[in-house]
C-alpha positions in Angstrom: 28.8 73.6 99.8 26.0 73.6 102.7 26.5 71.1 104.9 23.9 68.1 105.4 23.0 66.2 108.4 20.7 63.7 108.7 17.2 65.3 109.3 16.3 63.2 112.7 15.1 59.5 112.1 13.9 60.4 108.3 16.4 59.1 106.8 16.7 62.3 104.4 20.3 64.2 104.6 18.9 67.8 104.9 21.2 70.7 104.1 21.5 72.7 107.4 20.1 75.4 105.8 16.4 75.1 105.1 14.3 77.1 102.8 11.7 79.1 104.8 8.7 79.2 102.1 7.1 82.0 104.2 9.0 84.1 101.8 6.5 83.0 98.9 3.5 84.6 100.8 3.3 87.3 98.5 5.5 86.4 95.8 4.5 86.1 91.9 5.3 82.8 90.4 8.0 84.8 88.4 9.6 86.2 91.7 9.0 82.4 93.5 11.0 80.5 90.2 13.8 82.7 90.8 14.1 81.8 94.4 14.0 78.1 93.1 17.3 78.7 90.7 18.8 80.0 93.9 17.9 76.7 95.9 18.7 74.4 93.2 22.3 76.3 92.5 23.1 76.4 96.2 22.2 72.8 96.7 19.4 73.5 99.2 17.0 70.2 99.1 14.6 71.0 101.7 11.4 73.1 102.0 9.2 74.2 104.9 5.9 75.8 103.9 2.7 76.5 106.0 -1.2 76.5 104.9 -1.0 79.8 106.7 1.4 81.4 104.4 -0.6 83.5 102.1 0.1 81.9 98.5 3.0 80.3 99.6 1.8 76.6 98.8 0.3 77.7 95.4 4.1 78.9 94.6 5.7 75.7 95.4 3.6 73.6 93.9 4.6 73.9 90.5 8.1 73.5 91.6 7.6 70.1 92.5 5.6 68.9 89.7 9.5 69.3 87.9 11.8 68.6 91.0 9.9 66.5 93.5 12.7 64.1 94.0 15.0 67.3 94.7 13.2 68.2 98.0 12.3 67.1 101.7 9.2 69.0 101.7 7.4 70.0 104.8 3.8 71.6 105.4 2.1 72.8 108.4 -1.8 72.7 109.6 -2.5 75.7 112.1 -6.0 74.1 112.6 -6.4 72.6 116.3 -9.5 70.4 115.9 -9.6 66.8 114.1 -12.1 67.9 111.3 -10.3 71.1 110.7 -6.7 70.0 110.3 -8.0 66.8 108.3 -9.1 69.1 105.6 -6.2 71.7 105.7 -4.4 68.8 105.1 -5.8 67.6 102.0 -5.9 71.0 100.9 -2.4 71.5 101.0 -1.9 68.3 99.0 -3.7 69.6 96.6 -2.2 73.1 96.5 1.3 71.7 96.5 0.5 69.5 93.9 1.5 66.3 95.6 0.1 63.0 96.9 2.1 63.1 100.1 4.5 65.3 102.1 7.5 64.2 103.9 6.6 66.1 107.0 3.5 67.6 108.4 3.5 70.0 111.3 1.0 71.1 114.1 1.7 74.6 113.6 2.9 77.4 116.5 1.4 75.2 119.3 2.4 76.7 122.4 -1.2 78.3 123.8 -2.2 75.6 126.7 -5.9 75.4 125.5 -5.1 75.4 122.1 -2.3 72.5 122.8 -5.3 70.3 124.8 -7.6 70.4 121.9 -4.7 69.4 119.5 -3.2 67.0 121.6 -6.5 65.9 122.8 -8.6 62.8 121.3 -10.4 64.6 118.8 -7.8 67.1 117.6 -5.3 67.8 115.1 -2.5 65.4 115.9 -5.1 62.6 115.2 -5.8 64.1 111.6 -2.0 64.0 111.5 -1.8 60.1 112.6 -4.0 59.1 110.4 -2.9 61.0 107.5 0.6 59.2 108.2 -1.2 55.9 108.6 -2.7 56.6 105.2 0.4 57.5 103.2 -0.3 61.4 102.8 2.7 62.4 105.4 5.9 60.5 106.4 6.7 62.1 109.5 5.0 64.7 112.0 6.4 67.6 113.8 5.7 70.5 115.6 6.6 74.3 115.8 6.2 77.4 118.0 7.5 80.9 119.3 7.7 82.8 122.4 9.6 82.3 125.0 7.7 78.9 126.5 8.1 77.3 123.2 10.7 75.0 124.0 9.0 73.9 127.7 5.6 73.3 125.2 7.9 71.5 122.8 8.8 69.1 125.7 5.5 68.6 127.1 4.5 68.0 123.2 7.1 65.0 123.1 6.2 63.5 126.4 2.6 63.4 124.7 3.8 61.9 121.2 6.9 60.7 119.7 7.3 63.4 117.3 9.8 63.4 114.5 10.7 67.2 114.5 10.3 70.4 116.3 10.9 73.7 115.2 11.5 76.8 117.4 13.4 80.4 117.6 17.3 80.5 118.4 19.6 83.6 118.0 21.9 85.4 120.9 18.8 87.8 122.2 16.4 84.8 122.9 19.5 83.1 124.5 19.7 86.0 126.8 16.5 84.8 128.8 18.7 82.4 131.2 15.3 80.0 131.6 14.7 80.0 127.7 18.5 79.2 127.6 18.0 76.3 129.9 14.8 75.1 128.7 16.3 75.3 124.9 19.4 73.2 125.7 17.2 70.1 127.9 14.9 70.0 124.4 18.2 69.8 122.4 19.0 66.7 124.5 15.9 65.3 124.3 16.0 65.3 120.8 19.8 64.1 120.5 18.8 61.1 122.8 15.4 60.3 120.4 16.8 61.3 117.1 14.5 64.2 116.8 15.1 66.8 114.4 15.5 70.4 115.3 14.8 73.5 113.2 15.5 76.8 114.2 14.0 79.8 112.9 14.5 83.7 113.4 18.6 83.9 113.5 18.7 87.0 111.4 16.4 88.7 113.6 17.4 91.8 115.0 14.1 93.2 116.9 10.7 94.0 116.4 10.0 97.0 114.4 9.9 100.3 116.3 6.7 102.2 116.9 6.2 104.2 114.0 8.8 102.8 111.6 7.3 101.7 108.3 8.4 97.9 107.4 11.3 97.7 104.9 10.8 93.8 104.9 8.2 91.0 104.8 8.9 90.1 108.3 7.4 90.8 111.3 10.4 91.6 112.8 13.2 94.0 111.8 15.9 91.6 110.3 19.7 92.0 109.8 20.4 93.5 106.1 23.9 93.9 106.1 25.9 90.8 104.4 28.3 90.8 107.2 26.5 90.7 109.9 24.0 88.1 108.3 26.9 85.9 108.3 27.7 86.1 111.6 24.4 85.4 112.8 23.9 82.4 110.6 27.1 80.9 111.6 26.5 81.7 115.4 23.2 79.7 115.1 24.9 77.1 112.9 27.4 76.7 115.7 24.9 74.9 117.5 25.7 71.4 116.6 22.9 69.2 114.9 20.5 71.9 114.4 18.6 73.4 110.9 18.6 76.8 110.4 15.3 77.8 108.2 16.0 81.3 106.3 13.7 83.9 106.8 10.6 85.1 105.2 11.7 87.5 102.6 12.9 86.7 99.3 16.0 89.7 99.3 17.5 88.1 102.4 17.6 84.5 100.8 21.0 85.4 98.8 22.9 86.3 101.8 21.9 83.7 104.1 22.6 80.6 101.7 26.1 82.5 101.4 26.3 82.6 104.9 25.7 78.8 104.9 28.0 78.1 102.2 31.0 79.8 104.1 30.3 78.2 107.7 33.2 76.6 108.8 33.6 77.0 112.4 32.1 78.4 115.4 32.1 82.2 115.7 34.0 84.2 118.4 31.9 86.2 120.8 33.6 89.0 119.3 31.8 88.5 116.1 28.2 89.0 117.6 29.8 92.0 119.3 30.4 93.4 115.9 27.1 92.8 114.8 25.7 94.8 117.8 27.9 97.5 117.7 25.8 98.8 114.7 22.5 96.5 115.0 22.0 96.1 118.8 19.9 92.7 118.7 16.6 93.1 120.8 14.4 89.8 122.3 11.6 89.5 120.1 9.5 87.8 122.6 8.9 89.0 126.4 8.5 86.3 129.3 4.7 86.1 130.1 3.9 88.7 127.7 2.4 86.0 124.7 4.2 84.8 121.5 4.0 86.3 118.3 2.1 83.9 115.5 4.4 82.4 112.9 
């Protein structure tokens, strides 16, 4: 059984493994429905999708008609202006076949100029608040990638009382001392304010190497060995209070679910070393080099 925790102040007991519906971006409905059966069988009760994830919202829509009460449903808008976000939120509701989503997130809000626009008086945050007040969304969060994301989320929390944040967490990333310190600072603030913390890229190995043909529907090379996936997921879940979002390839969903089901205690350092014995972990992001879009 996968552990559950309160998802911040939402009142929902979410499974610590959240289904990252980016994996449905290029999936057929038949493939998507097989994934749904995996989620239902494992008791995963939280879905995280986005307007920019290809056909993912369209694939989740039929699930909502049958199982809306089984899932905490989150989506994201990548628009920065009020008008753009307002329109995208409503399109997402149509595509998801729902009257309301549980969480609306400002997607990958890391760039300074985009942040100023989105958080400004005529920005996406205004549209999110308006949608919340109209009953179209229940909670508001922010997501991001790159080495600056923890610091930017802290800045966002100073501007607005967000309900959730989402950012990368893996051993290679925490070797960046500044990121590790900012991540811990963000965790402390979120714990104090009861803000949910979602993490991504737990099973990322490295970026695809030059000249290598990608074998998975992820922009990075993932871990693929089941034992390595288990070790990496356990390492992420060992951080108290955080949630782990599954990766963007349906072939990785099964082993990730099994890893979450078997989590019981913090992994030993030797277990991470065991991954690196044959699959060295490399940073996905280089400080001051920019961030990969989600």
